[in-house]
All heavy atoms as a GROMACS GRO file, in nm:
protein
  572
    1MET      N    1   8.864  -0.526  -4.533
    1MET     CA    2   8.891  -0.402  -4.462
    1MET      C    3   8.766  -0.314  -4.470
    1MET      O    4   8.707  -0.296  -4.575
    1MET     CB    5   9.010  -0.332  -4.526
    1MET     CG    6   9.047  -0.205  -4.458
    1MET     SD    7   9.205  -0.148  -4.527
    1MET     CE    8   9.210   0.009  -4.451
    2LEU      N    9   8.729  -0.258  -4.358
    2LEU     CA   10   8.611  -0.172  -4.352
    2LEU      C   11   8.642  -0.034  -4.405
    2LEU      O   12   8.747   0.023  -4.376
    2LEU     CB   13   8.561  -0.159  -4.208
    2LEU     CG   14   8.507  -0.285  -4.143
    2LEU    CD1   15   8.476  -0.259  -3.997
    2LEU    CD2   16   8.383  -0.333  -4.215
    3ALA      N   17   8.549   0.019  -4.482
    3ALA     CA   18   8.564   0.156  -4.530
    3ALA      C   19   8.520   0.252  -4.419
    3ALA      O   20   8.429   0.220  -4.343
    3ALA     CB   21   8.478   0.178  -4.654
    4PRO      N   22   8.585   0.366  -4.408
    4PRO     CA   23   8.544   0.460  -4.304
    4PRO      C   24   8.406   0.517  -4.333
    4PRO      O   25   8.367   0.533  -4.448
    4PRO     CB   26   8.651   0.570  -4.310
    4PRO     CG   27   8.710   0.559  -4.445
    4PRO     CD   28   8.697   0.415  -4.487
    5ILE      N   29   8.333   0.542  -4.228
    5ILE     CA   30   8.205   0.608  -4.242
    5ILE      C   31   8.234   0.757  -4.262
    5ILE      O   32   8.327   0.811  -4.203
    5ILE     CB   33   8.117   0.582  -4.118
    5ILE    CG1   34   7.979   0.641  -4.137
    5ILE    CG2   35   8.180   0.632  -3.991
    5ILE    CD1   36   7.880   0.598  -4.029
    6VAL      N   37   8.158   0.822  -4.348
    6VAL     CA   38   8.180   0.964  -4.377
    6VAL      C   39   8.065   1.044  -4.316
    6VAL      O   40   7.949   1.018  -4.345
    6VAL     CB   41   8.191   0.988  -4.529
    6VAL    CG1   42   8.215   1.135  -4.558
    6VAL    CG2   43   8.304   0.905  -4.588
    7ILE      N   44   8.101   1.139  -4.233
    7ILE     CA   45   8.004   1.216  -4.155
    7ILE      C   46   8.013   1.363  -4.195
    7ILE      O   47   8.123   1.419  -4.205
    7ILE     CB   48   8.037   1.206  -4.004
    7ILE    CG1   49   8.048   1.059  -3.960
    7ILE    CG2   50   7.937   1.283  -3.920
    7ILE    CD1   51   7.925   0.978  -3.981
    8HIS      N   52   7.899   1.426  -4.215
    8HIS     CA   53   7.897   1.570  -4.246
    8HIS      C   54   7.924   1.648  -4.118
    8HIS      O   55   7.876   1.611  -4.010
    8HIS     CB   56   7.763   1.612  -4.306
    8HIS     CG   57   7.769   1.749  -4.366
    8HIS    ND1   58   7.764   1.864  -4.291
    8HIS    CD2   59   7.782   1.788  -4.495
    8HIS    CE1   60   7.773   1.968  -4.370
    8HIS    NE2   61   7.785   1.925  -4.496
    9GLY      N   62   7.999   1.753  -4.128
    9GLY     CA   63   8.034   1.836  -4.013
    9GLY      C   64   7.913   1.889  -3.937
    9GLY      O   65   7.922   1.916  -3.817
   10GLN      N   66   7.799   1.902  -4.006
   10GLN     CA   67   7.678   1.952  -3.938
   10GLN      C   68   7.640   1.860  -3.821
   10GLN      O   69   7.588   1.908  -3.720
   10GLN     CB   70   7.562   1.964  -4.037
   10GLN     CG   71   7.437   2.025  -3.976
   10GLN     CD   72   7.459   2.167  -3.927
   10GLN    OE1   73   7.512   2.251  -3.999
   10GLN    NE2   74   7.418   2.195  -3.804
   11GLU      N   75   7.667   1.731  -3.833
   11GLU     CA   76   7.636   1.640  -3.723
   11GLU      C   77   7.719   1.674  -3.599
   11GLU      O   78   7.670   1.661  -3.486
   11GLU     CB   79   7.656   1.495  -3.766
   11GLU     CG   80   7.553   1.453  -3.869
   11GLU     CD   81   7.542   1.304  -3.882
   11GLU    OE1   82   7.531   1.234  -3.779
   11GLU    OE2   83   7.544   1.257  -3.997
   12ILE      N   84   7.841   1.717  -3.618
   12ILE     CA   85   7.926   1.754  -3.505
   12ILE      C   86   7.880   1.889  -3.449
   12ILE      O   87   7.878   1.908  -3.328
   12ILE     CB   88   8.075   1.757  -3.546
   12ILE    CG1   89   8.116   1.622  -3.609
   12ILE    CG2   90   8.162   1.793  -3.427
   12ILE    CD1   91   8.080   1.499  -3.527
   13ILE      N   92   7.842   1.981  -3.536
   13ILE     CA   93   7.787   2.109  -3.491
   13ILE      C   94   7.663   2.083  -3.406
   13ILE      O   95   7.647   2.142  -3.298
   13ILE     CB   96   7.753   2.200  -3.611
   13ILE    CG1   97   7.880   2.240  -3.685
   13ILE    CG2   98   7.674   2.323  -3.564
   13ILE    CD1   99   7.854   2.306  -3.820
   14ASP      N  100   7.575   1.994  -3.451
   14ASP     CA  101   7.455   1.960  -3.376
   14ASP      C  102   7.490   1.899  -3.241
   14ASP      O  103   7.427   1.929  -3.139
   14ASP     CB  104   7.366   1.866  -3.455
   14ASP     CG  105   7.304   1.930  -3.579
   14ASP    OD1  106   7.306   2.054  -3.590
   14ASP    OD2  107   7.255   1.854  -3.665
   15LEU      N  108   7.590   1.812  -3.239
   15LEU     CA  109   7.633   1.750  -3.115
   15LEU      C  110   7.684   1.855  -3.017
   15LEU      O  111   7.646   1.856  -2.899
   15LEU     CB  112   7.742   1.646  -3.144
   15LEU     CG  113   7.803   1.573  -3.026
   15LEU    CD1  114   7.696   1.495  -2.949
   15LEU    CD2  115   7.912   1.478  -3.072
   16VAL      N  116   7.768   1.945  -3.063
   16VAL     CA  117   7.821   2.051  -2.977
   16VAL      C  118   7.707   2.142  -2.930
   16VAL      O  119   7.706   2.186  -2.814
   16VAL     CB  120   7.931   2.132  -3.049
   16VAL    CG1  121   7.972   2.255  -2.970
   16VAL    CG2  122   8.053   2.044  -3.077
   17SER      N  123   7.612   2.167  -3.016
   17SER     CA  124   7.498   2.255  -2.980
   17SER      C  125   7.415   2.198  -2.867
   17SER      O  126   7.345   2.273  -2.797
   17SER     CB  127   7.410   2.279  -3.102
   17SER     OG  128   7.482   2.355  -3.198
   18ALA      N  129   7.422   2.068  -2.846
   18ALA     CA  130   7.351   2.005  -2.735
   18ALA      C  131   7.414   2.040  -2.601
   18ALA      O  132   7.357   2.011  -2.496
   18ALA     CB  133   7.347   1.854  -2.754
   19TYR      N  134   7.530   2.104  -2.603
   19TYR     CA  135   7.602   2.145  -2.483
   19TYR      C  136   7.625   2.296  -2.486
   19TYR      O  137   7.736   2.343  -2.514
   19TYR     CB  138   7.737   2.073  -2.474
   19TYR     CG  139   7.725   1.924  -2.462
   19TYR    CD1  140   7.720   1.844  -2.576
   19TYR    CD2  141   7.718   1.863  -2.338
   19TYR    CE1  142   7.708   1.707  -2.567
   19TYR    CE2  143   7.705   1.725  -2.327
   19TYR     CZ  144   7.700   1.648  -2.442
   19TYR     OH  145   7.688   1.512  -2.433
   20PRO      N  146   7.521   2.376  -2.458
   20PRO     CA  147   7.536   2.522  -2.469
   20PRO      C  148   7.642   2.579  -2.374
   20PRO      O  149   7.698   2.685  -2.402
   20PRO     CB  150   7.396   2.575  -2.436
   20PRO     CG  151   7.323   2.463  -2.375
   20PRO     CD  152   7.387   2.336  -2.420
   21ASP      N  153   7.672   2.507  -2.266
   21ASP     CA  154   7.777   2.551  -2.174
   21ASP      C  155   7.912   2.492  -2.209
   21ASP      O  156   8.008   2.507  -2.133
   21ASP     CB  157   7.740   2.516  -2.030
   21ASP     CG  158   7.617   2.592  -1.982
   21ASP    OD1  159   7.597   2.707  -2.026
   21ASP    OD2  160   7.541   2.534  -1.902
   22GLY      N  161   7.920   2.423  -2.323
   22GLY     CA  162   8.045   2.366  -2.370
   22GLY      C  163   8.064   2.221  -2.332
   22GLY      O  164   8.003   2.171  -2.238
   23ILE      N  165   8.146   2.154  -2.409
   23ILE     CA  166   8.185   2.015  -2.383
   23ILE      C  167   8.337   2.009  -2.395
   23ILE      O  168   8.395   2.069  -2.486
   23ILE     CB  169   8.115   1.918  -2.482
   23ILE    CG1  170   8.158   1.773  -2.455
   23ILE    CG2  171   8.137   1.957  -2.626
   23ILE    CD1  172   8.082   1.667  -2.538
   24ARG      N  173   8.400   1.939  -2.300
   24ARG     CA  174   8.546   1.928  -2.305
   24ARG      C  175   8.586   1.863  -2.438
   24ARG      O  176   8.519   1.770  -2.485
   24ARG     CB  177   8.598   1.845  -2.189
   24ARG     CG  178   8.574   1.918  -2.056
   24ARG     CD  179   8.676   1.900  -1.951
   24ARG     NE  180   8.815   1.929  -1.976
   24ARG     CZ  181   8.870   2.050  -1.992
   24ARG    NH1  182   8.796   2.157  -1.996
   24ARG    NH2  183   8.998   2.064  -2.009
   25LEU      N  184   8.690   1.913  -2.497
   25LEU     CA  185   8.737   1.862  -2.626
   25LEU      C  186   8.763   1.713  -2.619
   25LEU      O  187   8.722   1.638  -2.708
   25LEU     CB  188   8.863   1.938  -2.668
   25LEU     CG  189   8.928   1.895  -2.798
   25LEU    CD1  190   8.831   1.907  -2.915
   25LEU    CD2  191   9.054   1.978  -2.824
   26SER      N  192   8.826   1.668  -2.513
   26SER     CA  193   8.855   1.524  -2.500
   26SER      C  194   8.726   1.443  -2.496
   26SER      O  195   8.719   1.335  -2.555
   26SER     CB  196   8.940   1.498  -2.375
   26SER     OG  197   8.873   1.543  -2.258
   27ARG      N  198   8.624   1.492  -2.428
   27ARG     CA  199   8.496   1.421  -2.421
   27ARG      C  200   8.426   1.422  -2.557
   27ARG      O  201   8.366   1.323  -2.597
   27ARG     CB  202   8.406   1.484  -2.314
   27ARG     CG  203   8.274   1.412  -2.299
   27ARG     CD  204   8.295   1.267  -2.250
   27ARG     NE  205   8.169   1.195  -2.258
   27ARG     CZ  206   8.156   1.073  -2.308
   27ARG    NH1  207   8.261   1.007  -2.352
   27ARG    NH2  208   8.039   1.016  -2.314
   28LEU      N  209   8.435   1.533  -2.629
   28LEU     CA  210   8.377   1.540  -2.763
   28LEU      C  211   8.441   1.436  -2.854
   28LEU      O  212   8.372   1.362  -2.925
   28LEU     CB  213   8.391   1.680  -2.822
   28LEU     CG  214   8.343   1.696  -2.966
   28LEU    CD1  215   8.193   1.669  -2.976
   28LEU    CD2  216   8.377   1.835  -3.018
   29VAL      N  217   8.573   1.428  -2.851
   29VAL     CA  218   8.645   1.331  -2.935
   29VAL      C  219   8.604   1.189  -2.898
   29VAL      O  220   8.581   1.105  -2.985
   29VAL     CB  221   8.798   1.353  -2.924
   29VAL    CG1  222   8.875   1.240  -2.991
   29VAL    CG2  223   8.835   1.488  -2.985
   30GLU      N  224   8.592   1.159  -2.768
   30GLU     CA  225   8.548   1.027  -2.723
   30GLU      C  226   8.407   0.998  -2.772
   30GLU      O  227   8.378   0.888  -2.820
   30GLU     CB  228   8.549   1.019  -2.570
   30GLU     CG  229   8.686   1.014  -2.508
   30GLU     CD  230   8.680   1.025  -2.356
   30GLU    OE1  231   8.568   1.021  -2.298
   30GLU    OE2  232   8.788   1.037  -2.296
   31THR      N  233   8.317   1.096  -2.759
   31THR     CA  234   8.178   1.078  -2.800
   31THR      C  235   8.168   1.052  -2.950
   31THR      O  236   8.093   0.964  -2.994
   31THR     CB  237   8.094   1.202  -2.760
   31THR    OG1  238   8.101   1.218  -2.619
   31THR    CG2  239   7.950   1.188  -2.803
   32VAL      N  240   8.244   1.127  -3.026
   32VAL     CA  241   8.244   1.109  -3.172
   32VAL      C  242   8.295   0.969  -3.208
   32VAL      O  243   8.236   0.901  -3.292
   32VAL     CB  244   8.326   1.220  -3.240
   32VAL    CG1  245   8.353   1.188  -3.386
   32VAL    CG2  246   8.256   1.354  -3.226
   33ALA      N  247   8.402   0.925  -3.143
   33ALA     CA  248   8.456   0.791  -3.170
   33ALA      C  249   8.356   0.682  -3.131
   33ALA      O  250   8.339   0.584  -3.203
   33ALA     CB  251   8.588   0.771  -3.096
   34GLU      N  252   8.288   0.701  -3.018
   34GLU     CA  253   8.187   0.603  -2.974
   34GLU      C  254   8.070   0.598  -3.072
   34GLU      O  255   8.019   0.492  -3.104
   34GLU     CB  256   8.135   0.638  -2.835
   34GLU     CG  257   8.235   0.616  -2.725
   34GLU     CD  258   8.194   0.679  -2.592
   34GLU    OE1  259   8.083   0.737  -2.583
   34GLU    OE2  260   8.274   0.672  -2.498
   35ARG      N  261   8.027   0.715  -3.117
   35ARG     CA  262   7.908   0.723  -3.203
   35ARG      C  263   7.937   0.680  -3.346
   35ARG      O  264   7.855   0.613  -3.409
   35ARG     CB  265   7.856   0.866  -3.201
   35ARG     CG  266   7.723   0.881  -3.275
   35ARG     CD  267   7.663   1.016  -3.254
   35ARG     NE  268   7.620   1.029  -3.115
   35ARG     CZ  269   7.561   1.137  -3.066
   35ARG    NH1  270   7.536   1.240  -3.144
   35ARG    NH2  271   7.526   1.142  -2.941
   36PHE      N  272   8.052   0.720  -3.400
   36PHE     CA  273   8.079   0.698  -3.542
   36PHE      C  274   8.193   0.601  -3.570
   36PHE      O  275   8.214   0.564  -3.685
   36PHE     CB  276   8.109   0.832  -3.611
   36PHE     CG  277   7.998   0.933  -3.595
   36PHE    CD1  278   8.018   1.049  -3.523
   36PHE    CD2  279   7.874   0.912  -3.652
   36PHE    CE1  280   7.917   1.143  -3.508
   36PHE    CE2  281   7.772   1.004  -3.638
   36PHE     CZ  282   7.794   1.119  -3.566
   37GLY      N  283   8.268   0.564  -3.469
   37GLY     CA  284   8.382   0.474  -3.487
   37GLY      C  285   8.511   0.550  -3.507
   37GLY      O  286   8.512   0.666  -3.549
   38SER      N  287   8.618   0.481  -3.479
   38SER     CA  288   8.750   0.546  -3.485
   38SER      C  289   8.797   0.572  -3.628
   38SER      O  290   8.889   0.649  -3.650
   38SER     CB  291   8.853   0.462  -3.411
   38SER     OG  292   8.862   0.334  -3.470
   39LEU      N  293   8.733   0.508  -3.726
   39LEU     CA  294   8.772   0.528  -3.866
   39LEU      C  295   8.690   0.636  -3.937
   39LEU      O  296   8.706   0.655  -4.057
   39LEU     CB  297   8.759   0.397  -3.944
   39LEU     CG  298   8.848   0.282  -3.898
   39LEU    CD1  299   8.820   0.158  -3.982
   39LEU    CD2  300   8.994   0.320  -3.905
   40ALA      N  301   8.604   0.704  -3.863
   40ALA     CA  302   8.517   0.804  -3.925
   40ALA      C  303   8.598   0.913  -3.993
   40ALA      O  304   8.702   0.956  -3.944
   40ALA     CB  305   8.425   0.866  -3.821
   41ALA      N  306   8.550   0.954  -4.109
   41ALA     CA  307   8.606   1.069  -4.181
   41ALA      C  308   8.495   1.174  -4.187
   41ALA      O  309   8.377   1.141  -4.177
   41ALA     CB  310   8.649   1.029  -4.321
   42PHE      N  311   8.534   1.297  -4.204
   42PHE     CA  312   8.437   1.407  -4.198
   42PHE      C  313   8.448   1.494  -4.321
   42PHE      O  314   8.553   1.499  -4.385
   42PHE     CB  315   8.461   1.490  -4.071
   42PHE     CG  316   8.451   1.407  -3.947
   42PHE    CD1  317   8.561   1.343  -3.894
   42PHE    CD2  318   8.329   1.389  -3.885
   42PHE    CE1  319   8.551   1.264  -3.782
   42PHE    CE2  320   8.317   1.310  -3.772
   42PHE     CZ  321   8.429   1.246  -3.721
   43HIS      N  322   8.339   1.563  -4.352
   43HIS     CA  323   8.341   1.657  -4.462
   43HIS      C  324   8.249   1.773  -4.430
   43HIS      O  325   8.163   1.764  -4.343
   43HIS     CB  326   8.300   1.590  -4.594
   43HIS     CG  327   8.154   1.555  -4.601
   43HIS    ND1  328   8.062   1.638  -4.660
   43HIS    CD2  329   8.086   1.447  -4.556
   43HIS    CE1  330   7.942   1.581  -4.651
   43HIS    NE2  331   7.954   1.466  -4.588
   44THR      N  332   8.273   1.883  -4.499
   44THR     CA  333   8.185   1.999  -4.495
   44THR      C  334   8.143   2.024  -4.640
   44THR      O  335   8.182   1.950  -4.729
   44THR     CB  336   8.257   2.123  -4.439
   44THR    OG1  337   8.361   2.161  -4.529
   44THR    CG2  338   8.316   2.097  -4.301
   45SER      N  339   8.070   2.130  -4.660
   45SER     CA  340   8.029   2.160  -4.797
   45SER      C  341   8.148   2.196  -4.886
   45SER      O  342   8.141   2.185  -5.007
   45SER     CB  343   7.925   2.272  -4.799
   45SER     OG  344   7.976   2.386  -4.734
   46SER      N  345   8.259   2.237  -4.823
   46SER     CA  346   8.374   2.280  -4.904
   46SER      C  347   8.500   2.195  -4.884
   46SER      O  348   8.597   2.213  -4.956
   46SER     CB  349   8.407   2.426  -4.873
   46SER     OG  350   8.440   2.441  -4.736
   47ARG      N  351   8.500   2.104  -4.787
   47ARG     CA  352   8.620   2.023  -4.760
   47ARG      C  353   8.580   1.878  -4.738
   47ARG      O  354   8.478   1.850  -4.678
   47ARG     CB  355   8.693   2.076  -4.637
   47ARG     CG  356   8.735   2.222  -4.659
   47ARG     CD  357   8.833   2.273  -4.562
   47ARG     NE  358   8.956   2.195  -4.566
   47ARG     CZ  359   9.043   2.194  -4.465
   47ARG    NH1  360   9.021   2.263  -4.357
   47ARG    NH2  361   9.152   2.123  -4.474
   48VAL      N  362   8.665   1.786  -4.783
   48VAL     CA  363   8.639   1.643  -4.767
   48VAL      C  364   8.762   1.575  -4.707
   48VAL      O  365   8.872   1.630  -4.711
   48VAL     CB  366   8.602   1.575  -4.901
   48VAL    CG1  367   8.472   1.632  -4.955
   48VAL    CG2  368   8.713   1.590  -5.003
   49GLY      N  369   8.740   1.456  -4.652
   49GLY     CA  370   8.851   1.375  -4.603
   49GLY      C  371   8.917   1.427  -4.477
   49GLY      O  372   9.036   1.404  -4.457
   50LEU      N  373   8.840   1.492  -4.391
   50LEU     CA  374   8.896   1.548  -4.268
   50LEU      C  375   8.890   1.448  -4.154
   50LEU      O  376   8.797   1.369  -4.145
   50LEU     CB  377   8.816   1.672  -4.227
   50LEU     CG  378   8.813   1.788  -4.327
   50LEU    CD1  379   8.707   1.889  -4.287
   50LEU    CD2  380   8.950   1.853  -4.334
   51ASP      N  381   8.989   1.454  -4.065
   51ASP     CA  382   8.976   1.382  -3.939
   51ASP      C  383   8.908   1.478  -3.841
   51ASP      O  384   8.878   1.593  -3.877
   51ASP     CB  385   9.113   1.333  -3.888
   51ASP     CG  386   9.212   1.445  -3.858
   51ASP    OD1  387   9.174   1.564  -3.856
   51ASP    OD2  388   9.330   1.412  -3.835
   52ILE      N  389   8.881   1.434  -3.720
   52ILE     CA  390   8.808   1.518  -3.626
   52ILE      C  391   8.883   1.647  -3.595
   52ILE      O  392   8.823   1.754  -3.584
   52ILE     CB  393   8.769   1.440  -3.497
   52ILE    CG1  394   8.676   1.523  -3.408
   52ILE    CG2  395   8.891   1.396  -3.420
   52ILE    CD1  396   8.541   1.555  -3.467
   53ASP      N  397   9.014   1.640  -3.584
   53ASP     CA  398   9.093   1.761  -3.556
   53ASP      C  399   9.082   1.861  -3.670
   53ASP      O  400   9.061   1.980  -3.648
   53ASP     CB  401   9.240   1.726  -3.530
   53ASP     CG  402   9.259   1.644  -3.403
   53ASP    OD1  403   9.181   1.661  -3.306
   53ASP    OD2  404   9.352   1.561  -3.400
   54GLY      N  405   9.097   1.813  -3.792
   54GLY     CA  406   9.085   1.900  -3.909
   54GLY      C  407   8.947   1.959  -3.922
   54GLY      O  408   8.930   2.076  -3.958
   55LEU      N  409   8.846   1.877  -3.891
   55LEU     CA  410   8.709   1.927  -3.897
   55LEU      C  411   8.688   2.039  -3.796
   55LEU      O  412   8.632   2.144  -3.829
   55LEU     CB  413   8.609   1.814  -3.870
   55LEU     CG  414   8.464   1.860  -3.862
   55LEU    CD1  415   8.415   1.908  -3.998
   55LEU    CD2  416   8.376   1.751  -3.807
   56LEU      N  417   8.735   2.020  -3.673
   56LEU     CA  418   8.716   2.123  -3.571
   56LEU      C  419   8.790   2.252  -3.607
   56LEU      O  420   8.738   2.361  -3.585
   56LEU     CB  421   8.760   2.071  -3.434
   56LEU     CG  422   8.668   1.963  -3.376
   56LEU    CD1  423   8.729   1.905  -3.249
   56LEU    CD2  424   8.528   2.018  -3.350
   57VAL      N  425   8.908   2.241  -3.666
   57VAL     CA  426   8.981   2.360  -3.712
   57VAL      C  427   8.898   2.433  -3.817
   57VAL      O  428   8.882   2.555  -3.813
   57VAL     CB  429   9.121   2.322  -3.766
   57VAL    CG1  430   9.184   2.438  -3.842
   57VAL    CG2  431   9.210   2.277  -3.653
   58SER      N  432   8.844   2.358  -3.911
   58SER     CA  433   8.762   2.416  -4.017
   58SER      C  434   8.636   2.481  -3.961
   58SER      O  435   8.600   2.593  -3.999
   58SER     CB  436   8.725   2.308  -4.119
   58SER     OG  437   8.640   2.360  -4.218
   59LEU      N  438   8.569   2.412  -3.870
   59LEU     CA  439   8.446   2.466  -3.811
   59LEU      C  440   8.474   2.590  -3.728
   59LEU      O  441   8.397   2.686  -3.730
   59LEU     CB  442   8.375   2.360  -3.726
   59LEU     CG  443   8.322   2.239  -3.802
   59LEU    CD1  444   8.260   2.139  -3.703
   59LEU    CD2  445   8.221   2.279  -3.909
   60GLU      N  446   8.585   2.589  -3.656
   60GLU     CA  447   8.620   2.707  -3.575
   60GLU      C  448   8.654   2.826  -3.664
   60GLU      O  449   8.614   2.939  -3.635
   60GLU     CB  450   8.736   2.675  -3.481
   60GLU     CG  451   8.762   2.788  -3.383
   60GLU     CD  452   8.866   2.753  -3.279
   60GLU    OE1  453   8.960   2.676  -3.308
   60GLU    OE2  454   8.855   2.805  -3.167
   61ALA      N  455   8.723   2.801  -3.774
   61ALA     CA  456   8.759   2.910  -3.866
   61ALA      C  457   8.635   2.974  -3.926
   61ALA      O  458   8.636   3.093  -3.960
   61ALA     CB  459   8.850   2.856  -3.977
   62ARG      N  460   8.525   2.898  -3.936
   62ARG     CA  461   8.402   2.951  -3.993
   62ARG      C  462   8.300   2.989  -3.885
   62ARG      O  463   8.183   3.009  -3.912
   62ARG     CB  464   8.342   2.848  -4.090
   62ARG     CG  465   8.436   2.829  -4.210
   62ARG     CD  466   8.390   2.733  -4.318
   62ARG     NE  467   8.255   2.688  -4.311
   62ARG     CZ  468   8.219   2.560  -4.293
   62ARG    NH1  469   8.311   2.467  -4.279
   62ARG    NH2  470   8.093   2.525  -4.291
   63ASN      N  471   8.349   2.998  -3.760
   63ASN     CA  472   8.267   3.039  -3.645
   63ASN      C  473   8.147   2.949  -3.621
   63ASN      O  474   8.044   2.994  -3.570
   63ASN     CB  475   8.221   3.184  -3.659
   63ASN     CG  476   8.338   3.280  -3.659
   63ASN    OD1  477   8.428   3.267  -3.577
   63ASN    ND2  478   8.338   3.371  -3.753
   64LYS      N  479   8.160   2.820  -3.655
   64LYS     CA  480   8.054   2.724  -3.628
   64LYS      C  481   8.066   2.668  -3.487
   64LYS      O  482   7.968   2.626  -3.426
   64LYS     CB  483   8.056   2.609  -3.729
   64LYS     CG  484   8.042   2.654  -3.872
   64LYS     CD  485   7.907   2.715  -3.898
   64LYS     CE  486   7.892   2.753  -4.044
   64LYS     NZ  487   7.760   2.804  -4.074
   65VAL      N  488   8.190   2.661  -3.436
   65VAL     CA  489   8.218   2.625  -3.298
   65VAL      C  490   8.329   2.717  -3.248
   65VAL      O  491   8.400   2.779  -3.328
   65VAL     CB  492   8.263   2.476  -3.281
   65VAL    CG1  493   8.156   2.381  -3.330
   65VAL    CG2  494   8.395   2.450  -3.349
   66ARG      N  495   8.341   2.726  -3.115
   66ARG     CA  496   8.452   2.799  -3.053
   66ARG      C  497   8.523   2.703  -2.960
   66ARG      O  498   8.457   2.627  -2.889
   66ARG     CB  499   8.401   2.918  -2.970
   66ARG     CG  500   8.339   3.028  -3.051
   66ARG     CD  501   8.287   3.143  -2.962
   66ARG     NE  502   8.184   3.096  -2.870
   66ARG     CZ  503   8.195   3.097  -2.736
   66ARG    NH1  504   8.304   3.141  -2.676
   66ARG    NH2  505   8.098   3.052  -2.660
   67ILE      N  506   8.655   2.706  -2.959
   67ILE     CA  507   8.732   2.622  -2.869
   67ILE      C  508   8.814   2.714  -2.779
   67ILE      O  509   8.897   2.792  -2.827
   67ILE     CB  510   8.823   2.524  -2.946
   67ILE    CG1  511   8.739   2.440  -3.041
   67ILE    CG2  512   8.902   2.437  -2.848
   67ILE    CD1  513   8.818   2.353  -3.136
   68VAL      N  514   8.784   2.708  -2.651
   68VAL     CA  515   8.850   2.794  -2.553
   68VAL      C  516   8.901   2.708  -2.438
   68VAL      O  517   8.822   2.641  -2.372
   68VAL     CB  518   8.751   2.900  -2.498
   68VAL    CG1  519   8.820   2.990  -2.396
   68VAL    CG2  520   8.691   2.983  -2.611
   69ARG      N  521   9.032   2.707  -2.419
   69ARG     CA  522   9.096   2.632  -2.311
   69ARG      C  523   9.044   2.489  -2.301
   69ARG      O  524   9.010   2.441  -2.193
   69ARG     CB  525   9.078   2.705  -2.178
   69ARG     CG  526   9.160   2.834  -2.172
   69ARG     CD  527   9.164   2.893  -2.033
   69ARG     NE  528   9.038   2.954  -1.992
   69ARG     CZ  529   9.001   3.079  -2.018
   69ARG    NH1  530   9.082   3.157  -2.086
   69ARG    NH2  531   8.887   3.127  -1.977
   70GLY      N  532   9.040   2.420  -2.413
   70GLY     CA  533   9.004   2.280  -2.414
   70GLY      C  534   8.856   2.250  -2.403
   70GLY      O  535   8.818   2.136  -2.381
   71VAL      N  536   8.773   2.352  -2.419
   71VAL     CA  537   8.628   2.333  -2.415
   71VAL      C  538   8.571   2.382  -2.548
   71VAL      O  539   8.608   2.488  -2.597
   71VAL     CB  540   8.565   2.409  -2.297
   71VAL    CG1  541   8.413   2.391  -2.297
   71VAL    CG2  542   8.624   2.365  -2.165
   72VAL      N  543   8.481   2.302  -2.606
   72VAL     CA  544   8.420   2.334  -2.735
   72VAL      C  545   8.280   2.387  -2.708
   72VAL      O  546   8.201   2.323  -2.639
   72VAL     CB  547   8.413   2.211  -2.827
   72VAL    CG1  548   8.360   2.248  -2.965
   72VAL    CG2  549   8.551   2.143  -2.838
   73TYR      N  550   8.253   2.505  -2.764
   73TYR     CA  551   8.124   2.572  -2.748
   73TYR      C  552   8.057   2.588  -2.884
   73TYR      O  553   8.125   2.599  -2.986
   73TYR     CB  554   8.143   2.712  -2.690
   73TYR     CG  555   8.206   2.715  -2.554
   73TYR    CD1  556   8.343   2.726  -2.540
   73TYR    CD2  557   8.128   2.707  -2.440
   73TYR    CE1  558   8.402   2.729  -2.414
   73TYR    CE2  559   8.185   2.709  -2.313
   73TYR     CZ  560   8.323   2.720  -2.302
   73TYR     OH  561   8.380   2.723  -2.177
   74PRO      N  562   7.924   2.593  -2.885
   74PRO     CA  563   7.856   2.626  -3.010
   74PRO      C  564   7.902   2.763  -3.060
   74PRO      O  565   7.933   2.851  -2.980
   74PRO     CB  566   7.708   2.628  -2.972
   74PRO     CG  567   7.698   2.552  -2.845
   74PRO     CD  568   7.830   2.571  -2.776
   75GLY      N  569   7.908   2.780  -3.190
   75GLY     CA  570   7.958   2.905  -3.251
   75GLY      C  571   7.872   3.022  -3.240
   75GLY      O  572   7.778   3.055  -3.195
   0.00000   0.00000   0.00000
């Protein structure tokens, strides 16, 4: 069984930052799965073991990204 790859949230912040006009949430999730695999787990400096949804909630709470009507923008 393959172990999940663990990705720091900064990589997702950097990915979102490449789209200053925003990226659709569904496209971001697809891009993350393509780049890191469907088993990827995420962490921040204060949280570990997050899935992509949990990571985005955490990043939005800390104003690292903004999610408005299904579009993710840099924070």
